[in-house]
CHARMM internal coordinates of N, CA and C (Angstrom, degrees):
IC EDIT
DIST 1 N 1 CA 1.4562
DIST 1 CA 1 C 1.5314
ANGL 1 N 1 CA 1 C 110.28
DIST 1 C 2 N 1.3121
ANGL 1 CA 1 C 2 N 116.22
DIHE 1 N 1 CA 1 C 2 N -42.14
DIST 2 N 2 CA 1.4629
ANGL 1 C 2 N 2 CA 120.61
DIHE 1 CA 1 C 2 N 2 CA -179.06
DIST 2 CA 2 C 1.5331
ANGL 2 N 2 CA 2 C 110.67
DIHE 1 C 2 N 2 CA 2 C -63.39
DIST 2 C 3 N 1.3376
ANGL 2 CA 2 C 3 N 116.01
DIHE 2 N 2 CA 2 C 3 N -37.95
DIST 3 N 3 CA 1.4655
ANGL 2 C 3 N 3 CA 120.70
DIHE 2 CA 2 C 3 N 3 CA 179.11
DIST 3 CA 3 C 1.5337
ANGL 3 N 3 CA 3 C 110.30
DIHE 2 C 3 N 3 CA 3 C -63.73
DIST 3 C 4 N 1.3000
ANGL 3 CA 3 C 4 N 117.66
DIHE 3 N 3 CA 3 C 4 N -40.87
DIST 4 N 4 CA 1.4613
ANGL 3 C 4 N 4 CA 121.48
DIHE 3 CA 3 C 4 N 4 CA 177.91
DIST 4 CA 4 C 1.5195
ANGL 4 N 4 CA 4 C 111.76
DIHE 3 C 4 N 4 CA 4 C -64.68
DIST 4 C 5 N 1.3243
ANGL 4 CA 4 C 5 N 116.56
DIHE 4 N 4 CA 4 C 5 N -39.27
DIST 5 N 5 CA 1.4692
ANGL 4 C 5 N 5 CA 120.29
DIHE 4 CA 4 C 5 N 5 CA 177.78
DIST 5 CA 5 C 1.5200
ANGL 5 N 5 CA 5 C 110.70
DIHE 4 C 5 N 5 CA 5 C -63.78
DIST 5 C 6 N 1.3453
ANGL 5 CA 5 C 6 N 117.30
DIHE 5 N 5 CA 5 C 6 N -38.71
DIST 6 N 6 CA 1.4667
ANGL 5 C 6 N 6 CA 120.96
DIHE 5 CA 5 C 6 N 6 CA 177.77
DIST 6 CA 6 C 1.5217
ANGL 6 N 6 CA 6 C 110.41
DIHE 5 C 6 N 6 CA 6 C -65.23
DIST 6 C 7 N 1.3264
ANGL 6 CA 6 C 7 N 116.38
DIHE 6 N 6 CA 6 C 7 N -43.02
DIST 7 N 7 CA 1.4617
ANGL 6 C 7 N 7 CA 119.71
DIHE 6 CA 6 C 7 N 7 CA 179.69
DIST 7 CA 7 C 1.5277
ANGL 7 N 7 CA 7 C 110.92
DIHE 6 C 7 N 7 CA 7 C -64.45
DIST 7 C 8 N 1.3119
ANGL 7 CA 7 C 8 N 116.34
DIHE 7 N 7 CA 7 C 8 N -40.83
DIST 8 N 8 CA 1.4671
ANGL 7 C 8 N 8 CA 120.14
DIHE 7 CA 7 C 8 N 8 CA 178.13
DIST 8 CA 8 C 1.5304
ANGL 8 N 8 CA 8 C 110.07
DIHE 7 C 8 N 8 CA 8 C -63.38
DIST 8 C 9 N 1.3290
ANGL 8 CA 8 C 9 N 116.67
DIHE 8 N 8 CA 8 C 9 N -41.77
DIST 9 N 9 CA 1.4658
ANGL 8 C 9 N 9 CA 120.55
DIHE 8 CA 8 C 9 N 9 CA 178.80
DIST 9 CA 9 C 1.5306
ANGL 9 N 9 CA 9 C 110.54
DIHE 8 C 9 N 9 CA 9 C -61.66
DIST 9 C 10 N 1.3335
ANGL 9 CA 9 C 10 N 117.26
DIHE 9 N 9 CA 9 C 10 N -42.29
DIST 10 N 10 CA 1.4653
ANGL 9 C 10 N 10 CA 120.78
DIHE 9 CA 9 C 10 N 10 CA 178.72
DIST 10 CA 10 C 1.5277
ANGL 10 N 10 CA 10 C 110.75
DIHE 9 C 10 N 10 CA 10 C -65.57
DIST 10 C 11 N 1.3168
ANGL 10 CA 10 C 11 N 115.91
DIHE 10 N 10 CA 10 C 11 N -41.08
DIST 11 N 11 CA 1.4653
ANGL 10 C 11 N 11 CA 119.22
DIHE 10 CA 10 C 11 N 11 CA 178.73
DIST 11 CA 11 C 1.5239
ANGL 11 N 11 CA 11 C 111.92
DIHE 10 C 11 N 11 CA 11 C -65.19
DIST 11 C 12 N 1.3126
ANGL 11 CA 11 C 12 N 116.34
DIHE 11 N 11 CA 11 C 12 N -39.90
DIST 12 N 12 CA 1.4703
ANGL 11 C 12 N 12 CA 120.50
DIHE 11 CA 11 C 12 N 12 CA 178.06
DIST 12 CA 12 C 1.5267
ANGL 12 N 12 CA 12 C 109.71
DIHE 11 C 12 N 12 CA 12 C -62.84
DIST 12 C 13 N 1.3322
ANGL 12 CA 12 C 13 N 116.12
DIHE 12 N 12 CA 12 C 13 N -43.30
DIST 13 N 13 CA 1.4711
ANGL 12 C 13 N 13 CA 120.73
DIHE 12 CA 12 C 13 N 13 CA 179.14
DIST 13 CA 13 C 1.5254
ANGL 13 N 13 CA 13 C 110.49
DIHE 12 C 13 N 13 CA 13 C -62.90
DIST 13 C 14 N 1.3312
ANGL 13 CA 13 C 14 N 116.90
DIHE 13 N 13 CA 13 C 14 N -44.07
DIST 14 N 14 CA 1.4665
ANGL 13 C 14 N 14 CA 120.81
DIHE 13 CA 13 C 14 N 14 CA 179.38
DIST 14 CA 14 C 1.5264
ANGL 14 N 14 CA 14 C 110.28
DIHE 13 C 14 N 14 CA 14 C -63.07
DIST 14 C 15 N 1.3038
ANGL 14 CA 14 C 15 N 117.23
DIHE 14 N 14 CA 14 C 15 N -41.44
DIST 15 N 15 CA 1.4658
ANGL 14 C 15 N 15 CA 121.68
DIHE 14 CA 14 C 15 N 15 CA 178.84
DIST 15 CA 15 C 1.5248
ANGL 15 N 15 CA 15 C 111.14
DIHE 14 C 15 N 15 CA 15 C -62.90
DIST 15 C 16 N 1.3260
ANGL 15 CA 15 C 16 N 117.33
DIHE 15 N 15 CA 15 C 16 N -43.28
DIST 16 N 16 CA 1.4585
ANGL 15 C 16 N 16 CA 121.04
DIHE 15 CA 15 C 16 N 16 CA 178.61
DIST 16 CA 16 C 1.5251
ANGL 16 N 16 CA 16 C 110.98
DIHE 15 C 16 N 16 CA 16 C -64.53
DIST 16 C 17 N 1.3425
ANGL 16 CA 16 C 17 N 116.89
DIHE 16 N 16 CA 16 C 17 N -40.47
DIST 17 N 17 CA 1.4693
ANGL 16 C 17 N 17 CA 120.56
DIHE 16 CA 16 C 17 N 17 CA 177.94
DIST 17 CA 17 C 1.5285
ANGL 17 N 17 CA 17 C 110.61
DIHE 16 C 17 N 17 CA 17 C -63.07
DIST 17 C 18 N 1.3285
ANGL 17 CA 17 C 18 N 116.29
DIHE 17 N 17 CA 17 C 18 N -44.01
DIST 18 N 18 CA 1.4653
ANGL 17 C 18 N 18 CA 119.76
DIHE 17 CA 17 C 18 N 18 CA 179.08
DIST 18 CA 18 C 1.5198
ANGL 18 N 18 CA 18 C 111.33
DIHE 17 C 18 N 18 CA 18 C -65.51
DIST 18 C 19 N 1.3096
ANGL 18 CA 18 C 19 N 116.89
DIHE 18 N 18 CA 18 C 19 N -38.04
DIST 19 N 19 CA 1.4596
ANGL 18 C 19 N 19 CA 120.65
DIHE 18 CA 18 C 19 N 19 CA 178.46
DIST 19 CA 19 C 1.5298
ANGL 19 N 19 CA 19 C 110.55
DIHE 18 C 19 N 19 CA 19 C -63.22
DIST 19 C 20 N 1.3265
ANGL 19 CA 19 C 20 N 117.01
DIHE 19 N 19 CA 19 C 20 N -42.36
DIST 20 N 20 CA 1.4652
ANGL 19 C 20 N 20 CA 121.04
DIHE 19 CA 19 C 20 N 20 CA 177.38
DIST 20 CA 20 C 1.5281
ANGL 20 N 20 CA 20 C 110.80
DIHE 19 C 20 N 20 CA 20 C -62.47
DIST 20 C 21 N 1.3271
ANGL 20 CA 20 C 21 N 115.58
DIHE 20 N 20 CA 20 C 21 N -41.69
DIST 21 N 21 CA 1.4643
ANGL 20 C 21 N 21 CA 120.17
DIHE 20 CA 20 C 21 N 21 CA -179.97
DIST 21 CA 21 C 1.5247
ANGL 21 N 21 CA 21 C 110.71
DIHE 20 C 21 N 21 CA 21 C -63.93
DIST 21 C 22 N 1.3215
ANGL 21 CA 21 C 22 N 116.93
DIHE 21 N 21 CA 21 C 22 N -44.67
DIST 22 N 22 CA 1.4651
ANGL 21 C 22 N 22 CA 120.57
DIHE 21 CA 21 C 22 N 22 CA 179.66
DIST 22 CA 22 C 1.5289
ANGL 22 N 22 CA 22 C 110.61
DIHE 21 C 22 N 22 CA 22 C -63.51
DIST 22 C 23 N 1.3095
ANGL 22 CA 22 C 23 N 117.42
DIHE 22 N 22 CA 22 C 23 N -40.87
DIST 23 N 23 CA 1.4668
ANGL 22 C 23 N 23 CA 120.78
DIHE 22 CA 22 C 23 N 23 CA 179.23
DIST 23 CA 23 C 1.5334
ANGL 23 N 23 CA 23 C 110.26
DIHE 22 C 23 N 23 CA 23 C -64.11
DIST 23 C 24 N 1.3281
ANGL 23 CA 23 C 24 N 117.44
DIHE 23 N 23 CA 23 C 24 N -42.41
DIST 24 N 24 CA 1.4654
ANGL 23 C 24 N 24 CA 121.05
DIHE 23 CA 23 C 24 N 24 CA 178.86
DIST 24 CA 24 C 1.5275
ANGL 24 N 24 CA 24 C 110.29
DIHE 23 C 24 N 24 CA 24 C -64.09
DIST 24 C 25 N 1.3338
ANGL 24 CA 24 C 25 N 116.78
DIHE 24 N 24 CA 24 C 25 N -44.24
DIST 25 N 25 CA 1.4526
ANGL 24 C 25 N 25 CA 120.54
DIHE 24 CA 24 C 25 N 25 CA -179.97
DIST 25 CA 25 C 1.5292
ANGL 25 N 25 CA 25 C 111.25
DIHE 24 C 25 N 25 CA 25 C -64.82
DIST 25 C 26 N 1.3074
ANGL 25 CA 25 C 26 N 117.33
DIHE 25 N 25 CA 25 C 26 N -36.73
DIST 26 N 26 CA 1.4622
ANGL 25 C 26 N 26 CA 120.61
DIHE 25 CA 25 C 26 N 26 CA 177.43
DIST 26 CA 26 C 1.5240
ANGL 26 N 26 CA 26 C 110.66
DIHE 25 C 26 N 26 CA 26 C -61.23
DIST 26 C 27 N 1.3214
ANGL 26 CA 26 C 27 N 116.40
DIHE 26 N 26 CA 26 C 27 N -42.78
DIST 27 N 27 CA 1.4676
ANGL 26 C 27 N 27 CA 120.11
DIHE 26 CA 26 C 27 N 27 CA 178.73
DIST 27 CA 27 C 1.5265
ANGL 27 N 27 CA 27 C 110.58
DIHE 26 C 27 N 27 CA 27 C -65.67
DIST 27 C 28 N 1.3284
ANGL 27 CA 27 C 28 N 117.53
DIHE 27 N 27 CA 27 C 28 N -41.56
DIST 28 N 28 CA 1.4668
ANGL 27 C 28 N 28 CA 121.30
DIHE 27 CA 27 C 28 N 28 CA 178.80
DIST 28 CA 28 C 1.5234
ANGL 28 N 28 CA 28 C 111.09
DIHE 27 C 28 N 28 CA 28 C -64.34
DIST 28 C 29 N 1.3208
ANGL 28 CA 28 C 29 N 117.41
DIHE 28 N 28 CA 28 C 29 N -40.79
DIST 29 N 29 CA 1.4634
ANGL 28 C 29 N 29 CA 121.45
DIHE 28 CA 28 C 29 N 29 CA 178.42
DIST 29 CA 29 C 1.5226
ANGL 29 N 29 CA 29 C 110.10
DIHE 28 C 29 N 29 CA 29 C -63.18
DIST 29 C 30 N 1.3156
ANGL 29 CA 29 C 30 N 117.40
DIHE 29 N 29 CA 29 C 30 N -40.63
DIST 30 N 30 CA 1.4658
ANGL 29 C 30 N 30 CA 120.97
DIHE 29 CA 29 C 30 N 30 CA 179.07
DIST 30 CA 30 C 1.5289
ANGL 30 N 30 CA 30 C 110.56
DIHE 29 C 30 N 30 CA 30 C -62.14
DIST 30 C 31 N 1.3221
ANGL 30 CA 30 C 31 N 117.08
DIHE 30 N 30 CA 30 C 31 N -43.44
DIST 31 N 31 CA 1.4756
ANGL 30 C 31 N 31 CA 121.07
DIHE 30 CA 30 C 31 N 31 CA 178.58
DIST 31 CA 31 C 1.5254
ANGL 31 N 31 CA 31 C 110.10
DIHE 30 C 31 N 31 CA 31 C -63.44
DIST 31 C 32 N 1.3243
ANGL 31 CA 31 C 32 N 116.51
DIHE 31 N 31 CA 31 C 32 N -46.60
DIST 32 N 32 CA 1.4589
ANGL 31 C 32 N 32 CA 120.25
DIHE 31 CA 31 C 32 N 32 CA -178.85
DIST 32 CA 32 C 1.5188
ANGL 32 N 32 CA 32 C 111.75
DIHE 31 C 32 N 32 CA 32 C -64.80
DIST 32 C 33 N 1.3200
ANGL 32 CA 32 C 33 N 117.23
DIHE 32 N 32 CA 32 C 33 N -37.21
DIST 33 N 33 CA 1.4647
ANGL 32 C 33 N 33 CA 120.81
DIHE 32 CA 32 C 33 N 33 CA 177.54
DIST 33 CA 33 C 1.5243
ANGL 33 N 33 CA 33 C 110.47
DIHE 32 C 33 N 33 CA 33 C -62.77
DIST 33 C 34 N 1.3294
ANGL 33 CA 33 C 34 N 116.77
DIHE 33 N 33 CA 33 C 34 N -43.65
DIST 34 N 34 CA 1.4745
ANGL 33 C 34 N 34 CA 119.75
DIHE 33 CA 33 C 34 N 34 CA 177.92
DIST 34 CA 34 C 1.5318
ANGL 34 N 34 CA 34 C 110.87
DIHE 33 C 34 N 34 CA 34 C -63.15
DIST 34 C 35 N 1.3375
ANGL 34 CA 34 C 35 N 116.94
DIHE 34 N 34 CA 34 C 35 N -39.57
DIST 35 N 35 CA 1.4726
ANGL 34 C 35 N 35 CA 119.62
DIHE 34 CA 34 C 35 N 35 CA 179.40
DIST 35 CA 35 C 1.5288
ANGL 35 N 35 CA 35 C 111.21
DIHE 34 C 35 N 35 CA 35 C -65.30
DIST 35 C 36 N 1.3167
ANGL 35 CA 35 C 36 N 117.30
DIHE 35 N 35 CA 35 C 36 N -42.72
DIST 36 N 36 CA 1.4644
ANGL 35 C 36 N 36 CA 120.32
DIHE 35 CA 35 C 36 N 36 CA 179.21
DIST 36 CA 36 C 1.5194
ANGL 36 N 36 CA 36 C 109.90
DIHE 35 C 36 N 36 CA 36 C -63.06
DIST 36 C 37 N 1.3239
ANGL 36 CA 36 C 37 N 117.52
DIHE 36 N 36 CA 36 C 37 N -43.69
DIST 37 N 37 CA 1.4672
ANGL 36 C 37 N 37 CA 120.35
DIHE 36 CA 36 C 37 N 37 CA 178.44
DIST 37 CA 37 C 1.5176
ANGL 37 N 37 CA 37 C 110.75
DIHE 36 C 37 N 37 CA 37 C -60.89
DIST 37 C 38 N 1.3375
ANGL 37 CA 37 C 38 N 117.19
DIHE 37 N 37 CA 37 C 38 N -42.11
DIST 38 N 38 CA 1.4568
ANGL 37 C 38 N 38 CA 121.23
DIHE 37 CA 37 C 38 N 38 CA 178.79
DIST 38 CA 38 C 1.5320
ANGL 38 N 38 CA 38 C 110.27
DIHE 37 C 38 N 38 CA 38 C -62.83
DIST 38 C 39 N 1.3272
ANGL 38 CA 38 C 39 N 117.16
DIHE 38 N 38 CA 38 C 39 N -43.93
DIST 39 N 39 CA 1.4649
ANGL 38 C 39 N 39 CA 120.59
DIHE 38 CA 38 C 39 N 39 CA -179.88
DIST 39 CA 39 C 1.5307
ANGL 39 N 39 CA 39 C 111.27
DIHE 38 C 39 N 39 CA 39 C -65.91
DIST 39 C 40 N 1.3239
ANGL 39 CA 39 C 40 N 116.64
DIHE 39 N 39 CA 39 C 40 N -37.10
DIST 40 N 40 CA 1.4586
ANGL 39 C 40 N 40 CA 119.38
DIHE 39 CA 39 C 40 N 40 CA 178.40
DIST 40 CA 40 C 1.5257
ANGL 40 N 40 CA 40 C 111.02
DIHE 39 C 40 N 40 CA 40 C -66.48
DIST 40 C 41 N 1.3364
ANGL 40 CA 40 C 41 N 116.77
DIHE 40 N 40 CA 40 C 41 N -41.25
DIST 41 N 41 CA 1.4686
ANGL 40 C 41 N 41 CA 119.78
DIHE 40 CA 40 C 41 N 41 CA 176.87
DIST 41 CA 41 C 1.5197
ANGL 41 N 41 CA 41 C 110.42
DIHE 40 C 41 N 41 CA 41 C -64.11
DIST 41 C 42 N 1.3209
ANGL 41 CA 41 C 42 N 116.45
DIHE 41 N 41 CA 41 C 42 N -43.20
DIST 42 N 42 CA 1.4591
ANGL 41 C 42 N 42 CA 120.63
DIHE 41 CA 41 C 42 N 42 CA -179.16
DIST 42 CA 42 C 1.5277
ANGL 42 N 42 CA 42 C 110.69
DIHE 41 C 42 N 42 CA 42 C -62.35
DIST 42 C 43 N 1.3262
ANGL 42 CA 42 C 43 N 116.82
DIHE 42 N 42 CA 42 C 43 N -43.30
DIST 43 N 43 CA 1.4683
ANGL 42 C 43 N 43 CA 120.57
DIHE 42 CA 42 C 43 N 43 CA 179.28
DIST 43 CA 43 C 1.5243
ANGL 43 N 43 CA 43 C 111.27
DIHE 42 C 43 N 43 CA 43 C -66.37
DIST 43 C 44 N 1.3319
ANGL 43 CA 43 C 44 N 117.30
DIHE 43 N 43 CA 43 C 44 N -39.62
DIST 44 N 44 CA 1.4609
ANGL 43 C 44 N 44 CA 120.35
DIHE 43 CA 43 C 44 N 44 CA 177.55
DIST 44 CA 44 C 1.5267
ANGL 44 N 44 CA 44 C 110.35
DIHE 43 C 44 N 44 CA 44 C -62.58
DIST 44 C 45 N 1.3149
ANGL 44 CA 44 C 45 N 116.99
DIHE 44 N 44 CA 44 C 45 N -41.65
DIST 45 N 45 CA 1.4731
ANGL 44 C 45 N 45 CA 120.39
DIHE 44 CA 44 C 45 N 45 CA 177.56
DIST 45 CA 45 C 1.5218
ANGL 45 N 45 CA 45 C 110.70
DIHE 44 C 45 N 45 CA 45 C -64.05
DIST 45 C 46 N 1.3160
ANGL 45 CA 45 C 46 N 116.33
DIHE 45 N 45 CA 45 C 46 N -41.54
DIST 46 N 46 CA 1.4599
ANGL 45 C 46 N 46 CA 120.28
DIHE 45 CA 45 C 46 N 46 CA -179.33
DIST 46 CA 46 C 1.5268
ANGL 46 N 46 CA 46 C 110.52
DIHE 45 C 46 N 46 CA 46 C -64.78
DIST 46 C 47 N 1.3349
ANGL 46 CA 46 C 47 N 116.78
DIHE 46 N 46 CA 46 C 47 N -41.14
DIST 47 N 47 CA 1.4593
ANGL 46 C 47 N 47 CA 120.03
DIHE 46 CA 46 C 47 N 47 CA 178.27
DIST 47 CA 47 C 1.5238
ANGL 47 N 47 CA 47 C 111.29
DIHE 46 C 47 N 47 CA 47 C -65.87
DIST 47 C 48 N 1.3238
ANGL 47 CA 47 C 48 N 117.89
DIHE 47 N 47 CA 47 C 48 N -40.03
DIST 48 N 48 CA 1.4663
ANGL 47 C 48 N 48 CA 119.78
DIHE 47 CA 47 C 48 N 48 CA -179.47
DIST 48 CA 48 C 1.5236
ANGL 48 N 48 CA 48 C 110.69
DIHE 47 C 48 N 48 CA 48 C -70.05
DIST 48 C 49 N 1.3403
ANGL 48 CA 48 C 49 N 117.44
DIHE 48 N 48 CA 48 C 49 N -34.58
DIST 49 N 49 CA 1.4640
ANGL 48 C 49 N 49 CA 120.31
DIHE 48 CA 48 C 49 N 49 CA 177.47
DIST 49 CA 49 C 1.5270
ANGL 49 N 49 CA 49 C 111.45
DIHE 48 C 49 N 49 CA 49 C -68.48
DIST 49 C 50 N 1.3281
ANGL 49 CA 49 C 50 N 117.03
DIHE 49 N 49 CA 49 C 50 N -32.13
DIST 50 N 50 CA 1.4604
ANGL 49 C 50 N 50 CA 121.20
DIHE 49 CA 49 C 50 N 50 CA -179.06
DIST 50 CA 50 C 1.5208
ANGL 50 N 50 CA 50 C 111.01
DIHE 49 C 50 N 50 CA 50 C -81.36
DIST 50 C 51 N 1.3018
ANGL 50 CA 50 C 51 N 118.35
DIHE 50 N 50 CA 50 C 51 N -7.37
DIST 51 N 51 CA 1.4524
ANGL 50 C 51 N 51 CA 121.14
DIHE 50 CA 50 C 51 N 51 CA 179.60
DIST 51 CA 51 C 1.5190
ANGL 51 N 51 CA 51 C 112.72
DIHE 50 C 51 N 51 CA 51 C 76.77
DIST 51 C 52 N 1.3018
ANGL 51 CA 51 C 52 N 116.68
DIHE 51 N 51 CA 51 C 52 N 14.86
DIST 52 N 52 CA 1.4562
ANGL 51 C 52 N 52 CA 120.57
DIHE 51 CA 51 C 52 N 52 CA 177.29
DIST 52 CA 52 C 1.5106
ANGL 52 N 52 CA 52 C 114.29
DIHE 51 C 52 N 52 CA 52 C 80.24
DIST 52 C 53 N 1.3385
ANGL 52 CA 52 C 53 N 118.37
DIHE 52 N 52 CA 52 C 53 N 1.23
DIST 53 N 53 CA 1.4587
ANGL 52 C 53 N 53 CA 119.77
DIHE 52 CA 52 C 53 N 53 CA 179.96
DIST 53 CA 53 C 1.5212
ANGL 53 N 53 CA 53 C 110.28
DIHE 52 C 53 N 53 CA 53 C -86.54
DIST 53 C 54 N 1.3234
ANGL 53 CA 53 C 54 N 113.99
DIHE 53 N 53 CA 53 C 54 N 139.20
DIST 54 N 54 CA 1.4558
ANGL 53 C 54 N 54 CA 120.16
DIHE 53 CA 53 C 54 N 54 CA -179.15
DIST 54 CA 54 C 1.5138
ANGL 54 N 54 CA 54 C 107.59
DIHE 53 C 54 N 54 CA 54 C -132.68
DIST 54 C 55 N 1.3406
ANGL 54 CA 54 C 55 N 117.57
DIHE 54 N 54 CA 54 C 55 N 130.87
DIST 55 N 55 CA 1.4532
ANGL 54 C 55 N 55 CA 121.98
DIHE 54 CA 54 C 55 N 55 CA 175.80
DIST 55 CA 55 C 1.5125
ANGL 55 N 55 CA 55 C 108.14
DIHE 54 C 55 N 55 CA 55 C -88.27
DIST 55 C 56 N 1.3311
ANGL 55 CA 55 C 56 N 115.79
DIHE 55 N 55 CA 55 C 56 N 121.96
DIST 56 N 56 CA 1.4508
ANGL 55 C 56 N 56 CA 120.25
DIHE 55 CA 55 C 56 N 56 CA -176.70
DIST 56 CA 56 C 1.5216
ANGL 56 N 56 CA 56 C 111.04
DIHE 55 C 56 N 56 CA 56 C -107.84
DIST 56 C 57 N 1.3238
ANGL 56 CA 56 C 57 N 116.44
DIHE 56 N 56 CA 56 C 57 N 135.97
DIST 57 N 57 CA 1.4650
ANGL 56 C 57 N 57 CA 123.17
DIHE 56 CA 56 C 57 N 57 CA 171.87
DIST 57 CA 57 C 1.5038
ANGL 57 N 57 CA 57 C 114.26
DIHE 56 C 57 N 57 CA 57 C 49.54
DIST 57 C 58 N 1.3375
ANGL 57 CA 57 C 58 N 115.89
DIHE 57 N 57 CA 57 C 58 N -125.20
DIST 58 N 58 CA 1.4634
ANGL 57 C 58 N 58 CA 122.18
DIHE 57 CA 57 C 58 N 58 CA -176.15
DIST 58 CA 58 C 1.5262
ANGL 58 N 58 CA 58 C 111.90
DIHE 57 C 58 N 58 CA 58 C -92.69
DIST 58 C 59 N 1.2811
ANGL 58 CA 58 C 59 N 118.03
DIHE 58 N 58 CA 58 C 59 N 12.42
DIST 59 N 59 CA 1.4548
ANGL 58 C 59 N 59 CA 123.26
DIHE 58 CA 58 C 59 N 59 CA -178.88
DIST 59 CA 59 C 1.5345
ANGL 59 N 59 CA 59 C 108.87
DIHE 58 C 59 N 59 CA 59 C -65.90
DIST 59 C 60 N 1.3256
ANGL 59 CA 59 C 60 N 118.19
DIHE 59 N 59 CA 59 C 60 N 128.88
DIST 60 N 60 CA 1.4666
ANGL 59 C 60 N 60 CA 119.04
DIHE 59 CA 59 C 60 N 60 CA 179.57
DIST 60 CA 60 C 1.5201
ANGL 60 N 60 CA 60 C 111.28
DIHE 59 C 60 N 60 CA 60 C -68.98
DIST 60 C 61 N 1.3103
ANGL 60 CA 60 C 61 N 117.78
DIHE 60 N 60 CA 60 C 61 N 150.41
DIST 61 N 61 CA 1.4616
ANGL 60 C 61 N 61 CA 120.57
DIHE 60 CA 60 C 61 N 61 CA 178.30
DIST 61 CA 61 C 1.5310
ANGL 61 N 61 CA 61 C 110.35
DIHE 60 C 61 N 61 CA 61 C -63.42
DIST 61 C 62 N 1.3335
ANGL 61 CA 61 C 62 N 117.95
DIHE 61 N 61 CA 61 C 62 N 159.69
DIST 62 N 62 CA 1.4667
ANGL 61 C 62 N 62 CA 121.63
DIHE 61 CA 61 C 62 N 62 CA -174.69
DIST 62 CA 62 C 1.5216
ANGL 62 N 62 CA 62 C 114.94
DIHE 61 C 62 N 62 CA 62 C -61.92
DIST 62 C 63 N 1.3204
ANGL 62 CA 62 C 63 N 120.54
DIHE 62 N 62 CA 62 C 63 N -20.89
DIST 63 N 63 CA 1.4610
ANGL 62 C 63 N 63 CA 120.52
DIHE 62 CA 62 C 63 N 63 CA -177.06
DIST 63 CA 63 C 1.5195
ANGL 63 N 63 CA 63 C 113.81
DIHE 62 C 63 N 63 CA 63 C -81.37
DIST 63 C 64 N 1.3505
ANGL 63 CA 63 C 64 N 120.26
DIHE 63 N 63 CA 63 C 64 N -0.83
DIST 64 N 64 CA 1.4588
ANGL 63 C 64 N 64 CA 122.19
DIHE 63 CA 63 C 64 N 64 CA 177.71
DIST 64 CA 64 C 1.4907
ANGL 64 N 64 CA 64 C 111.15
DIHE 63 C 64 N 64 CA 64 C -84.77
END
COOR INIT
IC SEED 1 N 1 CA 1 C
IC BUILD
């Protein structure tokens, strides 16, 4: 009986540790999701401000 109580105690501890880890990861994912959304909005604004033109490689700029 004592051995079973020890195993249950270890399992409860492991479950609590995993629950804490999942909660922490959920918060981190939420922060990262907000950052990605912010970066996507910022990039979309930058592309619309630039008029969609992109200078590639050795291509001279349009004013040449």
